[in-house]
Structure formats: structure tokens, C-alpha cells
N, C-alpha and C positions, 0 to 999 in steps of 0.2 A: 822231335817234336812233329807235330803234325799239319798243321800250315793250313787248315782250314777246318770250318764247323758248320755243323748246322742249323743254326740260330744267330739271331741278330745280335750283336755286341752291344751291351751297355756303355751309357756316355760314363766317362770321369775312370776309364779303366787307364791300369798301370801299363808302361813299356812293356813288350815283349822280351821275355828272361833269353838268356841267352842260351840255353839248355834247360830240359827238365829236370836236372838233380837237386838232390834234397835242399843244397843250399840256396840254390835260385829260386826254389818253392819258398823254402824257409824264411828269405828276405821281402818276397812279396807277401808273404801273410805277416809278416810283424809288419810291413809300409801300410798294410791294413788296418790293421789293430791300432797302430799310431794313428793312422787319416781314416778315421772310414768312410771319408768318401772318395777316396782311392781305390776301387774295386781290385782284386785280383785281375789279371789277363787271362783271356781263354783259355789259352796253352797252361796255365796253372790253376784254373777249375777244373779241366778232363782230367789234368794227372791225379788232383787230389781225388776225385772221383773216382779213378782209376783204384785206387787204393782201398774201394771196398766194391769193386767190382767181382761179381758174382754171380752165380744163379737166383740167391736169393734177392738180389738189388737189380731187376730188369732195369730198373730207371738210372740209376747210376751207371750201369754198363753201359748203357746204350750211349749215356752222356760222353761217357770217359773215350768210347772208341770213334763215335761219330759226332758229339756234339750235339746229338738230338737231345730236344724237351719234350720227355713225355708225361703224363698225368701221373706215371711213380714216382718222376722225380725229387721233386721237393718235400714230399712225407717222407720216403726213403732218407732224404738228409737229415728232417728232422727226428725222426726217428731212433738214427746213430746220435744225434747230436742232444737227445734228452740222457743218453747215459754215458756220453764221451767225458775225461775226463785229461788232463796235461794240453800235451802236443794237438792229439788228435779233436781235442774239444775246440782250439785254435784254429786249425784247418780247415773243420766243419764249419765254426763260423762265416770263416772267409767264404769257402765254399756257399754256403746259405743265402749271405749276401749278396753275392754273384747270380745265384739263379732267381733271387726273387727280385732282380734288375734287369733281367732279360724280357726286351721289349717284343715280343711274340705271343702268338697263340699255341696253344698245346696242341701237341701233336699228339694222334691213338695210335 
């Protein structure tokens, strides 16, 4: 668990998960899809972003490691979402919703 992030948390997020294991992440994603007004917790969003962390995804990498929001973040999520299926799609939909609701200006 990271414990802090470099962005303002959107309203209406779920409680902090007990840890960032798959079962806790899956539970939050399932809750989001059952009631899409309850966004995943920042820890969950950052953990999902970490699954796409890498040199080809600087926005996802920055978000997963520090919670920083860059101008690359949402376009990267949207590109991955465009080709995603199954569980990856569900996870990316929850991450995209979270990112779209971050009440902050974009860092460059």
C-alpha cells in the first residue's frame, strides 16, 4: 500500500482496501461495476495502473508509482481500453472512471 498520492481524490470513492492483492482489487472493481457512482479507491486505481507500468506508458507509470497525473495518463488508459477484453477491460473501465473524476489540473 502506498499511503499517499500526488492528486486530489475524487468524491465518492470506496474505502481503502485492506491490501493491494488481486482479491481486494477485484472486489473494488466489482463494486464499481455494480454501482458506478462509487469509484475505486486511489490505492486500487494506482495498483491497476501498475499492471500497465512500463516505458511505453509514461503516464500510467507516473500514476502507478506516485499518483501523479500527467497529460499522457488518460490517453494511455483509453488506448489500452480500446483493445481490452474480459477482466482487463473491467479493470481499465474502473481506472478510466477514476482518472476522469480527478479534480485537479494536469501536470506536465
